[in-house]
N, C-alpha and C positions, 0 to 999 in steps of 0.2 A: 198295478197300477204305476203309472206313468214317474219318472222323477220329477221333483217339484222343488224351485229353487225359490228363496226368500230373499229378494234383491233391496228389499229398504224397509226399514222399521221407523216407528213411530208409538209414542206411548202416551197415556195420562193413569199415574196411580197415586197410590199413597207413598211411595219411597221417589218420586219424581217424576217429570212431564218430560224426559228426553231417555232414550234407551241408555246413553252413558251415565246417567245420574242416576237411572234406576239399576242399572250392572253396580257402579261403583257403591251406592248403599247395602246393595245384597253381598256385595265383597265384604264390606265391613261389619256385616251383623247387624246392620240398623232393622230396626221395626217401625212399619208405617202405621201402627197400631197407637190410637190417643185417645184423650177423652173425646165424646162428641161435643161439639159445641156450634154446631149449624141450626140446632131445632133444643128447645126444653126438654130433658131426660128424667127430670127430677121423680117423673111417674114411672119410669121404665126400669126393670130390672137390670138391664145391659146399658152401661154408659160407656162403652166404648167401642170404637169402630175403625177401619182401616179408610180414612176418608180421603179424598182427592185434597191436596193443598195446595195454595198458591197458584192455580189455576188461573190465566190470563186467557180468554178466548176473543178479545178483541182484534185480534189478527185477521181472524174471518168472520168475525159478528159485529154488528153494530150494538151499540148499546141498546137501544129497542129490541133488536134480535135475540139479544143476550136474555132479556125478560121473557120472548115469547118461545124461545126453542129449549127445549127440557136440555139439562145438563148433560145427557147420554147421548144426545145427538151432537152437542157441541164438542164434547169429547171425541166422537168418533170423527167427525169434520176434522180436527186439529190434528189427530193420530193417523187419519188417512193422507192429508196434505203433508205432513212431516215424514211417513215412509215415501210417499211420491218423490218428495226432495232428497231424501236420503238415497234412493235409488239414482237421482236423477232422471226422473222421468218428468217431463212436461204433459200433464194431461190433455192440454189444447193440441199436442204435437201428435198423439195417439189417434187411431183410425177409431170414430166413436161408434160403431158398430161392431167393431172387435173388441172394445175394452168394455167391462163388466164390473160391479162392485158385489162382493160378497162380504158380509161384516159379521163375525160371529159376537153372541151376547147373550146373557143370560135370563134378561128382561128390560124392558124399555126405560120410560120415563117415571120410575115410581113416584118421585114427588108430585108429579102430575095426577097421579091416582089419588093421591092423599091430600093435596090440595083442593082438586074436585069434588072430592066425598064432604070435606068441611062446607066448601061454598054450597054444594048441594042440600046439605042438611041445614044451614045456618040462613043462605039468601033464595032457597028456591032453585029449579031446573034452568030460568031464564037468564041466569047469573053464572053459569059454567061454560066457560071458554069454547066457542067453537073451534079451539084448536085442540081442546083435549084428546080428542082419538089420535089425531097424527102423531102429537107430541108425546105420546105413551106408547106406543106401539113398537115392537121391537123391532120392524123391519123398516121403520123410517130414519135411523143412521144411516143406512145403505142407502136407503131414496135419496137422502139429502147428499150425500157425497157425489151419488149420481148425479142428481140436478144442477149442482156445482161444477163437475167437471163436464156434464155435455154427454156421457158414456150413455149408450143406447144397448147395450149386451146385458147379458142375466145381472139381475140386481135383488136382492135375498138376504135375510138372515138366517144364519145356523143357530139353531137352539136344542143343545143336547145336554145340559148340566155340566158337568166336569170334562166330556169329551169335547165341548164346544170347539176349542182352538185346535185340536187335531182333525174333526170333522169339516173345519173352516179351511184348512190346509188341503184335505183330500179334495173337498169340492173345489177349490181353485186350480 
C-alpha cells in the first residue's frame, strides 16, 4: 500500500464540531452521551445517545435546504468543506477530473426512513417525499460533496462497520 497523508480535518460529533474542540473534550475526559431530546423516548428502553449538538449548517445550506437534506448529508458537506479549508485546498482550484470524493459512513439518513415510514402508514404513498431515496442512501453525502465541489473523479461511500474509517483511508 502506498503512503497516505491526511492533510485536513473536519468533523461533526457529539463532542464538538471542530477537530480542536473534539480533541480538547476527549483530553478532558468529557462524554458526548446525554439524554435523547430530539424525539419522544418515553416508550424506548434506551433514553441516551451520543447525539450531535449545536450544529449550524447555515453556512452551506439555506433554511429550505436544511429541511430537504438529511442531517447525514449536512454533516458530510460541513465536515468536507472544513477539512478542505483546514488543508488549504480550494475545491474550485483543483482539476475536477482528477479530484474525487470518498466518504465513509455506517448508514445514510435514518430519520428519512423513520419519517417516510410514518408518512406512508398514516398518509399513504402519494405523501412520501420524492426525495426519500436520495436523502436516505449512504452514498448521497459523497454525491452532494461532489456536486458542490464540481469534482468528477471517483465518488462513492465506504461502508464496512467498525473498519469504515480505515477502509476509507485505504481507498483514498
